[in-house]
Each structure stands twice: as C-alpha cells, then as structure tokens.
All heavy atoms as an XYZ file, in Angstrom:
661
protein
N       2.767     -2.762      9.052
C       1.808     -2.832     10.116
C       2.214     -3.917     11.100
O       2.940     -4.806     10.772
C       0.409     -3.042      9.553
C       0.074     -4.498      9.243
S      -1.535     -4.660      8.497
C      -1.015     -5.330      6.949
N       1.749     -3.694     12.322
C       2.169     -4.609     13.388
C       1.097     -4.626     14.458
O       0.322     -3.690     14.570
C       3.511     -4.117     13.970
C       4.147     -5.006     14.964
C       5.485     -4.435     15.361
C       6.123     -5.371     16.378
N       7.414     -4.939     16.811
N       1.052     -5.721     15.250
C       0.147     -5.815     16.376
C       0.452     -4.709     17.360
O       1.594     -4.492     17.724
C       0.302     -7.189     17.023
C      -0.760     -7.639     17.972
C      -2.109     -7.713     17.215
C      -0.420     -8.988     18.561
N      -0.616     -4.029     17.848
C      -0.462     -2.924     18.812
C       0.065     -3.478     20.122
O      -0.369     -4.554     20.562
C      -1.859     -2.280     18.983
C      -1.840     -1.115     19.906
O      -1.598     -1.310     21.129
N      -2.142      0.022     19.392
N       0.946     -2.730     20.740
C       1.562     -3.161     22.001
C       0.520     -3.238     23.144
O       0.825     -3.802     24.198
C       2.702     -2.251     22.368
O       2.253     -0.952     22.581
N      -0.677     -2.679     22.930
C      -1.747     -2.807     23.941
C      -2.457     -4.104     23.906
O      -3.422     -4.291     24.634
N      -2.009     -5.028     23.078
C      -2.614     -6.346     22.957
C      -1.520     -7.437     23.058
O      -0.433     -7.238     22.587
C      -3.293     -6.480     21.591
C      -4.533     -5.677     21.456
C      -4.452     -4.359     21.093
C      -5.812     -6.225     21.676
C      -5.604     -3.569     20.999
C      -6.938     -5.464     21.540
C      -6.817     -4.116     21.211
N      -1.866     -8.510     23.767
C      -0.968     -9.623     23.874
C      -1.597    -10.810     23.151
O      -2.756    -11.124     23.319
C      -0.775    -10.011     25.343
C      -0.156     -8.941     26.256
C      -0.149     -9.396     27.701
C       1.257     -8.649     25.796
N      -0.739    -11.530     22.435
C      -1.213    -12.697     21.699
C      -0.765    -13.930     22.532
O       0.345    -13.952     23.045
C      -0.608    -12.774     20.310
N      -1.643    -14.905     22.652
C      -1.377    -16.086     23.480
C      -1.929    -17.309     22.784
O      -3.079    -17.325     22.348
C      -1.974    -15.920     24.870
C      -1.843    -17.139     25.718
N      -0.666    -17.512     26.261
C      -2.797    -18.052     26.116
C      -0.819    -18.634     26.955
N      -2.114    -18.966     26.873
N      -1.107    -18.343     22.709
C      -1.566    -19.629     22.148
C      -2.226    -20.438     23.263
O      -1.601    -20.647     24.310
C      -0.407    -20.465     21.562
C       0.045    -19.921     20.216
O      -0.842    -19.679     19.367
O       1.235    -19.743     20.039
N      -3.445    -20.867     23.065
C      -4.172    -21.621     24.047
C      -4.639    -22.960     23.433
O      -5.785    -23.170     23.190
C      -5.411    -20.843     24.552
C      -6.131    -21.530     25.702
O      -5.481    -22.307     26.447
O      -7.327    -21.322     25.835
N      -3.661    -23.756     23.089
C      -3.966    -25.051     22.449
C      -4.420    -24.841     21.010
O      -3.614    -24.513     20.186
N      -5.715    -25.025     20.746
C      -6.233    -24.909     19.419
C      -6.540    -23.471     18.973
O      -6.821    -23.233     17.794
C      -7.538    -25.692     19.277
C      -7.273    -27.212     19.482
O      -6.160    -27.659     19.254
O      -8.238    -27.883     19.902
N      -6.553    -22.560     19.926
C      -6.950    -21.177     19.607
C      -5.797    -20.225     19.867
O      -4.953    -20.466     20.734
C      -8.158    -20.732     20.448
C      -9.423    -21.496     20.135
C     -10.561    -20.937     21.003
O     -10.340    -20.387     22.073
N     -11.774    -21.153     20.546
N      -5.821    -19.128     19.169
C      -4.952    -17.992     19.451
C      -5.835    -16.950     20.119
O      -6.874    -16.592     19.610
C      -4.366    -17.462     18.114
C      -3.362    -16.372     18.309
C      -2.001    -16.948     18.567
C      -0.914    -15.934     18.314
N       0.367    -16.491     18.421
N      -5.390    -16.504     21.281
C      -6.138    -15.508     22.007
C      -5.432    -14.152     21.878
O      -4.187    -14.080     21.930
C      -6.228    -15.857     23.491
C      -6.843    -17.198     23.825
C      -6.775    -17.481     25.305
C      -8.281    -17.273     23.326
N      -6.193    -13.117     21.746
C      -5.681    -11.780     21.654
C      -6.319    -11.030     22.841
O      -7.543    -10.907     22.950
C      -6.058    -11.116     20.348
C      -5.335     -9.797     20.008
C      -3.857     -9.981     19.923
C      -5.876     -9.307     18.674
N      -5.492    -10.578     23.778
C      -5.976     -9.985     25.046
C      -5.559     -8.514     25.066
O      -4.419     -8.199     24.903
C      -5.395    -10.754     26.247
C      -5.952    -10.192     27.523
C      -5.638    -12.215     26.139
N      -6.537     -7.689     25.387
C      -6.261     -6.254     25.608
C      -5.634     -6.080     26.951
O      -6.075     -6.635     27.930
C      -7.534     -5.484     25.493
O      -7.309     -4.150     25.911
N      -4.565     -5.292     26.992
C      -3.876     -5.042     28.305
C      -4.488     -3.890     29.042
O      -4.032     -3.529     30.122
C      -2.356     -4.705     28.044
O      -2.282     -3.497     27.305
C      -1.671     -5.811     27.344
N      -5.507     -3.248     28.485
C      -6.106     -2.101     29.118
C      -5.554     -0.786     28.596
O      -5.999      0.275     28.937
N      -4.523     -0.863     27.764
C      -3.898      0.353     27.221
C      -4.578      0.749     25.917
O      -4.087      1.614     25.198
C      -2.383      0.090     26.973
N      -5.695      0.167     25.610
C      -6.433      0.542     24.403
C      -7.906      0.776     24.755
O      -8.343      0.446     25.859
C      -6.323     -0.596     23.346
O      -6.994     -1.738     23.801
N      -8.659      1.297     23.803
C     -10.088      1.547     24.017
C     -10.875      0.255     24.134
O     -11.890      0.196     24.805
C     -10.644      2.439     22.910
C     -10.114      3.813     22.903
C     -10.678      4.623     21.752
C     -10.050      6.005     21.724
N     -10.503      6.808     20.576
N     -10.397     -0.759     23.434
C     -11.024     -2.089     23.454
C     -10.639     -2.794     24.765
O      -9.489     -2.831     25.118
C     -10.575     -2.893     22.242
C     -11.150     -4.290     22.209
C     -12.421     -4.530     21.743
C     -10.431     -5.369     22.676
C     -12.956     -5.797     21.702
C     -10.948     -6.661     22.639
C     -12.209     -6.874     22.128
N     -11.625     -3.339     25.420
C     -11.310     -4.122     26.600
C     -11.997     -5.474     26.421
O     -13.191     -5.572     26.263
C     -11.764     -3.449     27.880
O     -13.186     -3.302     27.879
N     -11.170     -6.501     26.439
C     -11.760     -7.795     26.261
C     -10.766     -8.807     25.674
O      -9.550     -8.575     25.688
N     -11.302     -9.867     25.175
C     -10.560    -10.986     24.693
C     -11.099    -11.357     23.303
O     -12.264    -11.382     23.080
C     -10.731    -12.156     25.655
C     -10.207    -13.516     25.299
C      -8.703    -13.496     25.569
C     -10.861    -14.555     26.215
N     -10.163    -11.672     22.378
C     -10.548    -12.096     21.075
C     -10.098    -13.522     20.881
O      -8.875    -13.810     21.024
C      -9.906    -11.199     19.968
C     -10.273    -11.714     18.574
C     -10.355     -9.744     20.121
N     -11.010    -14.418     20.647
C     -10.656    -15.842     20.368
C     -10.663    -16.011     18.822
O     -11.543    -15.514     18.157
C     -11.676    -16.790     20.938
C     -11.689    -16.799     22.438
C     -12.736    -17.826     22.924
N     -12.873    -17.710     24.366
C     -12.191    -18.396     25.223
N     -11.275    -19.265     24.784
N     -12.356    -18.290     26.501
N      -9.676    -16.708     18.324
C      -9.582    -16.843     16.915
C      -9.424    -18.278     16.472
O      -8.916    -19.100     17.228
C      -8.436    -15.990     16.333
O      -7.213    -16.409     16.887
N      -9.807    -18.564     15.228
C      -9.607    -19.888     14.664
C      -8.167    -19.978     14.185
O      -7.378    -19.031     14.319
C     -10.636    -20.162     13.541
C     -10.506    -19.198     12.394
O      -9.466    -18.561     12.184
N     -11.556    -19.124     11.593
N      -7.824    -21.096     13.573
C      -6.424    -21.309     13.117
C      -5.934    -20.272     12.121
O      -4.859    -19.775     12.229
C      -6.305    -22.740     12.518
C      -4.887    -23.039     12.060
C      -4.791    -24.424     11.370
O      -5.716    -25.216     11.466
O      -3.732    -24.650     10.785
N      -6.821    -19.927     11.172
C      -6.435    -18.983     10.144
C      -6.206    -17.600     10.743
O      -5.147    -16.974     10.502
C      -7.545    -18.893      9.047
O      -7.767    -20.198      8.527
C      -7.155    -17.957      7.931
N      -7.145    -17.134     11.519
C      -6.932    -15.819     12.176
C      -5.743    -15.835     13.113
O      -5.000    -14.879     13.180
C      -8.215    -15.415     12.913
N      -5.560    -16.974     13.805
C      -4.378    -17.102     14.682
C      -3.060    -16.972     13.916
O      -2.119    -16.363     14.377
N      -3.033    -17.558     12.722
C      -1.849    -17.474     11.886
C      -1.585    -16.023     11.486
O      -0.456    -15.542     11.535
C      -2.010    -18.367     10.634
C      -0.794    -18.405      9.764
C       0.267    -19.258     10.036
C      -0.672    -17.541      8.665
C       1.378    -19.310      9.231
C       0.453    -17.555      7.856
C       1.493    -18.454      8.152
N      -2.605    -15.306     11.120
C      -2.498    -13.916     10.718
C      -2.034    -13.075     11.919
O      -1.122    -12.248     11.791
C      -3.862    -13.384     10.189
C      -4.153    -14.112      8.845
C      -3.798    -11.865      9.982
C      -5.582    -13.891      8.359
N      -2.602    -13.301     13.113
C      -2.135    -12.597     14.308
C      -0.695    -12.909     14.588
O       0.062    -11.963     14.944
C      -3.035    -12.950     15.490
C      -4.463    -12.383     15.292
C      -2.448    -12.474     16.813
C      -5.488    -12.890     16.277
N      -0.271    -14.133     14.404
C       1.156    -14.475     14.624
C       2.031    -13.720     13.682
O       3.103    -13.214     14.066
C       1.373    -15.970     14.423
O       0.704    -16.718     15.422
N       1.623    -13.584     12.438
C       2.377    -12.788     11.450
C       2.516    -11.348     11.884
O       3.514    -10.684     11.669
C       1.749    -12.881     10.077
S       1.853    -14.499      9.282
N       1.454    -10.800     12.541
C       1.448     -9.412     12.930
C       2.291     -9.141     14.175
O       2.420     -7.987     14.543
C      -0.024     -8.963     13.197
C      -0.871     -8.791     11.922
C      -2.356     -8.714     12.284
C      -0.431     -7.639     11.117
N       2.879    -10.146     14.765
C       3.735     -9.916     15.914
C       5.046     -9.236     15.466
O       5.732     -8.669     16.253
C       4.007    -11.214     16.657
C       2.750    -11.731     17.362
C       2.912    -13.050     18.026
O       3.944    -13.736     17.864
O       1.992    -13.482     18.722
N       5.315     -9.320     14.166
C       6.444     -8.634     13.547
C       5.910     -7.690     12.475
O       4.863     -7.942     11.932
C       7.431     -9.616     12.941
C       8.016    -10.537     13.960
O       8.644    -10.103     14.925
N       7.812    -11.831     13.789
N       6.618     -6.610     12.175
C       6.209     -5.669     11.185
C       6.044     -6.389      9.837
O       6.980     -7.131      9.416
C       7.205     -4.556     11.039
C       6.654     -3.335     10.312
O       5.422     -3.130     10.355
O       7.435     -2.661      9.689
N       4.908     -6.251      9.173
C       4.607     -6.990      7.958
C       3.604     -6.236      7.098
O       3.138     -5.174      7.490
C       4.113     -8.434      8.273
O       4.088     -9.189      7.076
C       2.747     -8.386      8.906
N       3.281     -6.803      5.948
C       2.285     -6.214      5.051
C       1.238     -7.303      4.787
O       1.486     -8.474      5.012
C       2.853     -5.779      3.731
O       3.406     -6.923      3.024
C       3.983     -4.720      3.941
N       0.099     -6.879      4.210
C      -0.940     -7.864      3.832
C      -0.371     -8.799      2.828
O      -0.632    -10.014      2.902
C      -2.184     -7.151      3.302
C      -3.013     -6.517      4.357
C      -4.341     -5.986      3.837
O      -4.991     -6.638      3.003
O      -4.758     -4.892      4.275
N       0.387     -8.327      1.856
C       0.938     -9.167      0.784
C       1.893    -10.227      1.361
O       1.892    -11.401      0.931
C       1.635     -8.326     -0.252
N       2.678     -9.836      2.368
C       3.604    -10.781      3.002
C       2.854    -11.868      3.760
O       3.240    -13.042      3.728
C       4.589    -10.061      3.921
C       5.585     -9.198      3.216
C       6.375     -8.285      4.084
O       5.959     -7.976      5.211
O       7.484     -7.931      3.654
N       1.772    -11.492      4.422
C       0.948    -12.443      5.117
C       0.321    -13.439      4.143
O       0.328    -14.660      4.410
C      -0.111    -11.756      6.001
C       0.549    -10.904      7.091
C      -1.086    -12.763      6.582
C      -0.422    -10.031      7.855
N      -0.224    -12.913      3.047
C      -0.832    -13.822      2.042
C       0.243    -14.788      1.486
O      -0.009    -15.990      1.354
C      -1.432    -12.986      0.856
C      -1.845    -13.851     -0.276
C      -2.643    -12.187      1.383
N       1.464    -14.311      1.246
C       2.528    -15.190      0.747
C       2.847    -16.284      1.763
O       3.031    -17.472      1.379
C       3.786    -14.362      0.432
N       2.915    -15.959      3.032
C       3.163    -16.967      4.050
C       2.023    -17.968      4.151
O       2.246    -19.147      4.365
C       3.363    -16.254      5.436
C       4.687    -15.557      5.509
C       4.831    -14.841      6.862
C       6.118    -14.030      6.894
N       6.199    -13.229      8.176
N       0.811    -17.490      3.967
C      -0.356    -18.377      4.023
C      -0.362    -19.331      2.829
O      -0.742    -20.486      2.943
C      -1.656    -17.552      4.082
C      -1.824    -16.893      5.456
S      -3.408    -16.037      5.600
C      -4.526    -17.433      5.769
N       0.109    -18.835      1.682
C       0.166    -19.712      0.466
C       1.113    -20.867      0.694
O       0.921    -21.956      0.222
C       0.608    -18.890     -0.745
C      -0.500    -18.054     -1.324
C       0.000    -17.292     -2.568
O       0.818    -16.416     -2.459
N      -0.565    -17.642     -3.681
N       2.197    -20.612      1.482
C       3.132    -21.683      1.794
C       2.520    -22.710      2.757
O       2.840    -23.880      2.654
C       4.395    -21.061      2.434
C       5.210    -20.234      1.521
C       6.374    -19.518      2.250
O       6.677    -19.846      3.416
O       6.993    -18.586      1.609
N       1.667    -22.259      3.646
C       1.099    -23.139      4.665
C      -0.168    -23.844      4.217
O      -0.408    -25.010      4.587
C       0.844    -22.355      5.936
C       0.338    -23.160      7.069
C       0.316    -22.381      8.373
C      -0.339    -23.145      9.480
N       0.562    -23.955     10.248
N      -1.083    -23.115      3.508
C      -2.381    -23.623      3.185
C      -2.541    -23.876      1.699
O      -2.043    -23.109      0.878
C      -3.484    -22.634      3.634
C      -3.478    -22.374      5.136
C      -2.922    -21.190      5.666
C      -3.996    -23.306      6.041
C      -2.918    -20.954      7.000
C      -3.940    -23.086      7.406
C      -3.432    -21.894      7.863
O      -3.431    -21.665      9.197
N      -3.298    -24.899      1.346
C      -3.597    -25.210     -0.029
C      -4.934    -24.566     -0.362
O      -5.980    -25.170     -0.200
C      -3.669    -26.721     -0.231
C      -3.949    -27.108     -1.687
O      -3.591    -26.297     -2.597
O      -4.490    -28.170     -1.907
N      -4.879    -23.272     -0.710
C      -6.089    -22.537     -0.984
C      -5.792    -21.513     -2.114
O      -4.673    -21.098     -2.244
C      -6.584    -21.844      0.250
N      -6.809    -21.122     -2.827
C      -6.595    -20.118     -3.884
C      -6.151    -18.775     -3.291
O      -6.572    -18.397     -2.186
C      -7.995    -19.933     -4.511
C      -8.758    -21.138     -4.097
C      -8.181    -21.625     -2.813
N      -5.250    -18.099     -3.991
C      -4.718    -16.865     -3.532
C      -5.801    -15.832     -3.224
O      -5.739    -15.077     -2.247
C      -3.741    -16.293     -4.562
C      -3.062    -15.013     -4.102
C      -2.056    -14.484     -5.090
C      -1.396    -13.201     -4.609
N      -0.478    -12.684     -5.606
N      -6.830    -15.778     -4.092
C      -7.924    -14.841     -3.899
C      -8.652    -15.077     -2.580
O      -9.023    -14.106     -1.896
C      -8.898    -14.904     -5.041
C      -8.349    -14.527     -6.405
C      -7.478    -15.660     -7.044
O      -7.631    -16.828     -6.726
O      -6.591    -15.302     -7.883
N      -8.857    -16.312     -2.200
C      -9.513    -16.627     -0.931
C      -8.673    -16.222      0.232
O      -9.151    -15.679      1.218
C      -9.824    -18.127     -0.894
N      -7.354    -16.441      0.144
C      -6.438    -16.063      1.183
C      -6.432    -14.518      1.337
O      -6.405    -14.000      2.449
C      -5.021    -16.585      0.925
C      -4.892    -18.088      0.897
C      -3.508    -18.494      0.491
C      -5.221    -18.699      2.259
N      -6.397    -13.830      0.202
C      -6.404    -12.362      0.257
C      -7.652    -11.831      0.943
O      -7.582    -10.872      1.742
C      -6.298    -11.773     -1.164
C      -4.900    -11.972     -1.798
C      -4.867    -11.573     -3.231
O      -5.888    -11.613     -3.941
O      -3.741    -11.294     -3.714
N      -8.792    -12.460      0.615
C     -10.068    -12.023      1.249
C     -10.004    -12.266      2.748
O     -10.437    -11.407      3.542
C     -11.265    -12.826      0.677
C     -11.828    -12.201     -0.529
C     -13.196    -12.837     -0.913
N     -13.188    -14.272     -0.856
C     -12.884    -15.068     -1.881
N     -12.575    -14.531     -3.063
N     -12.916    -16.393     -1.774
N      -9.514    -13.460      3.158
C      -9.457    -13.778      4.584
C      -8.525    -12.827      5.345
O      -8.869    -12.307      6.395
C      -8.910    -15.219      4.792
C      -9.965    -16.253      4.435
O     -11.149    -15.892      4.237
O      -9.588    -17.426      4.332
N      -7.351    -12.507      4.763
C      -6.381    -11.648      5.390
C      -7.008    -10.245      5.521
O      -6.946     -9.634      6.586
C      -5.042    -11.595      4.589
C      -4.151    -10.475      5.115
C      -4.364    -12.934      4.720
N      -7.618     -9.747      4.465
C      -8.252     -8.424      4.528
C      -9.334     -8.364      5.561
O      -9.409     -7.406      6.352
C      -8.809     -8.005      3.132
C      -9.415     -6.648      3.143
C      -9.796     -6.230      1.765
C     -10.487     -4.875      1.709
N     -10.280     -3.988      2.773
N     -10.174     -9.374      5.639
C     -11.255     -9.404      6.587
C     -10.758     -9.402      8.021
O     -11.224     -8.590      8.839
C     -12.139    -10.686      6.395
C     -13.285    -10.783      7.350
C     -14.089    -12.045      7.034
C     -15.182    -12.217      8.078
N     -15.941    -13.466      7.842
N      -9.757    -10.203      8.354
C      -9.224    -10.294      9.698
C      -8.506     -9.008     10.086
O      -8.720     -8.463     11.166
C      -8.265    -11.502      9.838
C      -9.003    -12.833      9.639
C      -7.577    -11.482     11.208
C     -10.132    -13.106     10.585
N      -7.728     -8.460      9.165
C      -7.014     -7.224      9.439
C      -8.016     -6.080      9.637
O      -7.829     -5.252     10.545
C      -5.998     -6.941      8.331
C      -4.834     -7.909      8.468
C      -5.473     -5.477      8.424
C      -3.792     -7.824      7.422
N      -9.079     -6.013      8.855
C     -10.072     -4.998      9.033
C     -10.738     -5.091     10.404
O     -10.981     -4.066     11.063
C     -11.151     -5.059      7.921
C     -10.669     -4.533      6.568
O      -9.612     -3.877      6.511
O     -11.366     -4.822      5.584
N     -11.044     -6.307     10.822
C     -11.619     -6.528     12.151
C     -10.648     -6.072     13.257
O     -11.073     -5.503     14.281
C     -12.046     -7.951     12.341
C     -13.204     -8.344     11.457
C     -13.540     -9.837     11.503
O     -12.713    -10.670     11.911
N     -14.756    -10.169     11.081
N      -9.377     -6.399     13.099
C      -8.395     -6.008     14.113
C      -8.197     -4.506     14.147
O      -7.992     -3.922     15.223
C      -7.042     -6.754     13.814
C      -7.071     -8.251     14.032
C      -5.761     -8.879     13.579
C      -7.354     -8.623     15.495
N      -8.276     -3.873     12.998
C      -8.190     -2.388     12.920
C      -9.358     -1.772     13.704
O      -9.142     -0.769     14.400
C      -8.201     -1.928     11.505
C      -6.869     -2.038     10.813
C      -6.929     -1.397      9.399
N      -5.613     -1.464      8.795
C      -5.342     -2.027      7.610
N      -6.330     -2.583      6.895
N      -4.137     -2.053      7.134
N     -10.547     -2.321     13.556
C     -11.730     -1.763     14.213
C     -11.565     -1.725     15.738
O     -12.134     -0.825     16.390
C     -12.965     -2.544     13.826
C     -13.445     -2.266     12.423
C     -14.665     -3.080     12.090
C     -15.073     -2.900     10.637
N     -16.176     -3.761     10.243
N     -10.846     -2.683     16.281
C     -10.689     -2.694     17.772
C      -9.371     -2.017     18.187
O      -9.009     -2.038     19.363
C     -10.777     -4.093     18.350
C      -9.652     -5.045     17.841
C     -12.167     -4.706     18.074
C      -9.565     -6.344     18.583
N      -8.637     -1.513     17.203
C      -7.376     -0.797     17.536
C      -6.183     -1.709     17.798
O      -5.251     -1.333     18.503
N      -6.250     -2.953     17.297
C      -5.193     -3.943     17.578
C      -3.993     -3.864     16.620
O      -3.058     -4.585     16.759
C      -5.792     -5.346     17.534
N      -4.065     -2.951     15.612
C      -3.002     -2.875     14.643
C      -2.434     -1.487     14.617
O      -3.143     -0.486     14.585
C      -3.492     -3.273     13.243
C      -3.863     -4.726     13.236
C      -2.429     -2.965     12.185
C      -4.323     -5.248     11.876
N      -1.071     -1.404     14.657
C      -0.371     -0.147     14.425
C       0.071     -0.100     12.947
O       0.628     -1.092     12.473
C       0.880     -0.052     15.288
C       0.502      0.233     16.744
O      -0.525      0.791     17.018
O       1.363     -0.121     17.653
N      -0.229      0.971     12.274
C       0.138      1.083     10.870
C       1.591      1.559     10.719
O       2.144      2.234     11.480
C      -0.775      2.039     10.139
C      -2.245      1.611     10.199
C      -2.616      0.344      9.464
O      -1.897     -0.024      8.479
O      -3.570     -0.305      9.833
C-alpha cells in the first residue's frame, strides 16, 4: 500500500499535513500528530502495516499491540478518504 498520488504530504514544523490535490473525492486538509505523521511518511513508499509497525518499534518505546492499534486506526481513516492505494 502507498499514499495516493492525489494527496501531498507536507511537514509543517510540528505537524504533518496531508493535502488533497483535487484529484480525489476528498477535498481538504488533514492535520496529524507526530504518530500519524510518521505513518504518513512511511506511506510515501510502498509498504505494509507490519513494516510500519516494525519501524515504529524502532522509534517509539511502546508495546507492539498499541502500535498495531494506532497503525490500523490511522490507515483505516486514510482509506476512508481515499488517501491510500492498495
């Protein structure tokens, strides 16, 4: 899976912004916290949920189960707006 080309990711200091280019049904801007921003950054290249969780384990000191829940939640939300290509 990968970030849909109809969306642009942009670092804005403390936040990662996801902007629709108008090439998708979703029109707007998504502001994310650090965790969601990290996941979005991972999605800039073709990846899997398991690979994202593994990268998060290297960066964050958190239980694997919590990271898996966070990754699934963020990816599900991005899927709902059409931001992910499978």
